[in-house]
N, C-alpha and C positions, 0 to 999 in steps of 0.2 A: 502557341503552346502545343506540344506534341501529345499523343495519347499517353506516352510514358511519363509526361510531366503534368498529367491531369491534376487539377486542383480539387480539394475536398471541401474545405471550410469556406463558407461564403461570408460576405461582409455582415457584421452584426451578430455572428454566432459567438458562443463563449470561447474565450481563449483556452488553449489546452492546459495551461498551468496557472495556478493562483499561488502567490506567496503571501503568507501572513507573518507578522512580526519580523519584517525584514531587518530591523535594527536590533533584534534580540541579541543579547550578549552571552547567553547560556552556551556551554559546550555542546549541548544536545541539539542535533539537527533532525527534525521530525519529517518524515515523508509518508504520504498516503497514496499508494499506487492505484487504489480502487475507490477513491472517495466520491467520484462523480458518476452520473449516469446519463449525461447528455449524449445525444445521437446527432451527427451532422444531418442537416435537412436533406442533403443529396442522397442519403441512404434510406430515407423513408421509414424510420423505425426498424429497419432490417427485416421488415415483414412480420414483426411481432405485435401482439396486442399491447395497448398502453399498460395494462396490469403487469405484463411480464417485465417491463422496464422498472418496476418497483420491487422486483424480487432480487434475491441474492445473485442470481445468474448475471444481473446487469451491473451490480456494484456491491460494495461492502456496507451493508445497512448500519447506520449509526456511527461509523468511524469518523466521518467528517466532524461531527459535533464533539466527539471525544478529543480528536486531534487539535481542534481549535482551542478548546478549553485547556488542554494540557500545555499547548504552546504559550497561552497567556499566563498560566500559573508558573511556568518555568522561565518565562522570558526567552523562549526558544523560537527560532525560525521554523515555520512549517511550509513545506513545498507540497502542494496538493494537485493531483491529476483530476481533471474535470470531466473527461469523456468515459463512457461506459467501456468496461473490459470486453464487451461484445464487439466493439468497433475494432479495437486492438488492445491486447492485454499488456499493460506496461510493466508487469512483473513476470513476463515470459520471454525467453530468448526468441528472437525473430524466426529462428528455424524450427521452433516447437510447433506441433500441430495445434496446440491450444492458443497459439498467438492470436489467431483469428478463428475462433471455434465454429465449426459447422453444427455442432451439437454441444449444449451446455447442460451438464447433469443429464436429464432425459429429454430436454427440450430442443427440437431442431431450430436452427437459426436460418431462416430462408435467405436472408440477405448475405449470408456468408457461404452459401452452398457452392458458389462458383465465382470466386473472387479473382479478377484478372490481375496480371502482374502490375499493370498501371494503377489499379485500385489499391493493391497491397502497398505499392511504393508511396502512394499519396497518404495512406493511413500512417505509414511509418514516418514519413517526412513531416507531417503536420501535427501529429499527436504524440507518437512514441518519442521521436527524437527531441522535440523541445523540452519535454519533461525531464529526460535524462541529461540533456545538456545543461538545464538549469541546476540540477543537483551537482553535476560535475563542476560547473562554474563556481558554485558556492564553496565546495570542498577545496578547490584549487586556491581560491582567494584566502581561505583560512590557513591553508598550508603555507602560503606565501608570507603571511604575517605571523606565522608560528602560533596560531590560535588552535587549541585542541578541538577536535570534532568527535562526537559520539553519535553514531548513526542509529536512529530508532525508526524502524518501519512498522506502521500501524495497519492492522487488518481486523476483519471480523469474520466469524464463521457461523453456519446455520446450526440450530439446536438439534437437527436430525439431518441425515444424508441418506437418500434412497431408502427411507423407512427405518434407519438405524439411529436411535437416540444417542446423543453425545453428552457424557456426564460432566465434561470440563466447563468451568466458568470462564477460564482463559487459558492460554497456552503460550509457552516461550519456545521459539524456534531458532535453530542455528545449524551450522554445518561444520566447517573446518575450525572455527575459532569460538569456543564456548565460554570464554572468560566472563564477559558481562552477563550472558544468559544464565550461567550457573548462579551467580550472585542474585540476579533478579528473581529466579525461581525460589531461592532460599527466602527472600523477604516476602514474596507473594504467599508462600506456603505458611508463613507465620500469621497471615491474616485469617481471622476466624471464619470458618464456614466455607472456605474456597477450595475447590478442586482444580489443580493446575496441571495442565498437560505438559509433559516434557517431550518436545518434538512430536506431538500428536494433537489434533488429528492430521497434521501435516508436518513436513520437515523441509528444510531448505536444501536444495541441490542445484547443480549446474543445469540440469535438465528441466526442472520445474520452476526455477526462479531466476530473476535477472538483477534486481536491485541490490540485494545483499552481496551476491558474488561479485558484481561489477563495482559497486561503490564502497562496499565495506571490506570484503576479503581482499580484493585486488590491491587496495591501498593500505591494508594493515590497520584499519581503523577499528576501535572498539565499536561493537554493533550488536543489535539483537532485533528479532522480529516478534512482535506481540500480536496475538490473536485474541479477540474477546467475543464471547458468544452473543449473537445478535439480539436475542430476546432480552438481554440484560441492558442493552444500550439503544434499543429502538426508540425510546422516548428520552426527553430532555433530562428527566430526573436521573435515569441510569447513566446517561452520558456524563452528567456532573459528578456522580459517584465515582465512576471509573477514571475520569480525567483528573480529579483531585487525588484519588488513590495513587495513580501512577506518578503524579507530580510529587507526591511524598516519598514513594518507594524508589523511583529511578535514581535520584541523587544518593540514596543509601546504598543501592547496588553498585553504582559507579565508584563511590567512596570505598566500599569494601574491595572492589576489584583493584583500585589503585593502591590500596594498602597492602594487598597480597602480592603485588609485583616486586 
């Protein structure tokens, strides 16, 4: 094996992708780009303290639990990425500086300070590519048998960023195609006591995102990206609340979208 073909994952380490409800018949296809926070042993925690790998900089806190419960409630397939976004961010274009961040928020990532081309290629080949190939394979299979697909990307965000509090309980993000997102925002805003962000604190773009532009927009699939504030889903009770809420509201939003077409 040449330096350029350097392997990253060793025997016995987590697979980069986990699929839940593989036989689910729902049109919804759930994806979780930042669900896991595993670090390959070869990278030695990227030079971080163990506590840092439990922070938002490493993964989307609480979203794995929400996604699994939502998938079970809907009978929907979930494709989940298991490695930390600090190894390689599976929702960033490979050309983006934040693909393998040297600094996340205000925290330096020592193991990413000087990543060689061989290391970058290994992270891409063994973590980024298998995740997106699995999503692509599932979508192509559904298209081949004329089965509808509604792509739902699930994320979570911090209650505050660089000292600024965020008032939203959840947010709906989109770019070129707001069809499903608009209907989802409408049903979420009817929920008592919720403040829902419309493309904030983030928004989808070709520069900052990969999953929705690549798998949703490029194929013309109905899609949306949902962000939930982490303090609401850090524990199992909150995950259950949001998983069941979205299981109730997503079909309503999809039905409204279909009826408006």
